[in-house]
N, C-alpha and C positions, 0 to 999 in steps of 0.2 A: 611181760609184766605179770600175767597171771591173776590180776585183780579184775573184779567186775567193773564194767563201764557204767557211768551214770547215763540214764536215758531220760531226756528232757524234751519238752516241746519247744521247737524253734519258731513256732508260728501259732497264732491264736486259733486259726481255722482248723489246724490239725488237732489241737486240744479239744475244740468243740466237737469235731467229728469222731474222736476216739471212742466215746461211749456207743455211738451208732455202729461203728465197726465191730466193737466187742459184742453187741447184740446180734449182729449179722453172722459173725464167725468167731465165737468166743474162744474155743480151743486153739484154733490156728493163730488168732491174735496173741493169745498168751504165749504160745510157742515162739512166735516172732519176737515178742518182747524179751523172752529169756535168751534167745539167740543173739539179739542185738546187745544185750547186757554181757553175755559171756564171750562172744566172738563176732564183732561187727564186720569182719572181713573173712567170711568163710569161703571155702572153695565153691565157686559158682555151681549151681545145680539145676538151673532152669526155673526154680522157684525163688531163689535168692541170689542176686547178682548186682554188680555195679552197672548203673545205666551207661549207655553208650553216647558217643557224639557230644553235642552241646549239653546234654543232660548229665554227662558223666561227672561234672563238678558243678559247684554253685558257690558264689561269693556269699559269705556269711560272717558277720562280725569283723570285716576287714580281711578275712582269710579266704582262700580258695580251698574248699573241702570236697572230698570225694562224695558222690551221691549214689546211694544204693537203694535197691527196691526189694521188698518181700511181697510175694503174692500170697495172700491169705485166703483167697477164694477165686472163683472164676473171674470176678471183676474187682474184688477188694484188694487194695494195695496199701503198703506203707512205704514211703520214701524217707530216707534219713541221711544225715551227713555225719561223717566220721571226723571228730575233732581230736587229734592226737595230743595237742597241747593241753587241753582241758580234760582229756580222758573221758570224753562225753560223746554220746550219740544224740544228735538233734533231730527229732521227728518233725519233718516239714510238710508231710502229706499223709493223711490217714483217712481212708474212705472206703465205703462199700461200693462206690462207683469207680469205674475205670478212669484213670487220669487222662484228660483230653490231650495233654502234651505228648502222649505216646501213640495217639491214634493216627 
């Protein structure tokens, strides 16, 4: 496609936590945002990859979407869903705290 993706919040908690994550790791969070907008499915590199197992997909808006993670710091994470039909990335987790689901 070559077009930038829309990046939207898919969950109110992620939207509420976004400013906290920016305050904690501003540069890395901005880089993650740009990456999600330009290429939400990059070659996995240890910092940015699709989650595995039960977390690899999530039901959202009646669709099963791929769920990806970006590590923005030692514990800070962004989880997002790739919605090809809407050409949108849905941020469903954003926090300076490590997600309990992967502990």
